[in-house]
N, C-alpha and C positions, 0 to 999 in steps of 0.2 A: 474266518467263520462269518457269514452274515446272519444277522439276527433282526427281526422286526421288533421294535419296542412297542409295548402296550401303549395306547394313547396316554394313559395317566402317567406313565413313567417318561414318555416322550416330552410332554408338557413340563414336567419338573426338570428334564435335562435342558430343554430350551430355556427356561426360566434362569437357571444357573449360567448358561452361555451369555443370556442378555446382560448379566452383570458385569461382563467383560472379564471376569476371573478365568474363564475358560474359553480356548479358541474353537475346540471341536468337541462333539459328543464322547469320542474316545477319551479326552482329557476328563471330562466329568466322570465317566465310568471308571477310569482309572482310579481316581481320587476317592470315588465311593468305594471301590474294591479294597483299597488301603485302609480306608475307614473301617470297614468290615473285617478285615485282617487285625487291626489294632484291637477291636472289640473282642474277637475270639481270643487274642493273647491275653487281654485283661480278664476275661472271664476264666481262661485257664489259670491264671495266677490266683484269683479269688478261690477257685476251687481247689487249688493245691493247699492254700492256706487252711482252708475248711478242712481237707484231708489231714493236714498236719495236726489241727487242733483235734479232731475226733480221734487221732491216733495217740494223743497224750503229748505230741511234741510242741509244747508251748513253755514260755518261761514267764516269770511275773513281769509285770508292766515296769516296775521300779529298775530293774536290771537292764531292759531294752532302753528305757529313758535315759539312764545314766550313761549307756554306751553311746547313743546317739549325741547326747550333749557334749560328751568328751570328744567325740570324732569331728563334730562341726564347730567345737569351740562356743557353744551355748552356755549361758549362765545357768547355774543350778538354781536359781531363784524361779519360783513358779508364779 
């Protein structure tokens, strides 16, 4: 699929290519699409947490803190 980039987007793509980090426009766009995918996944995870909280699926901080400290071998000192 061929697509003509708007001039402002093309300028940004060219700036990224000028850094030497990307060899082609496609490389820049692939990386941009991956960043958008990560953002969408992060937003979905945040929304899932909000939904759980609103549904009452929460637990006290102290319990979660103790579990994390035990799992990763952190000190109980704060």
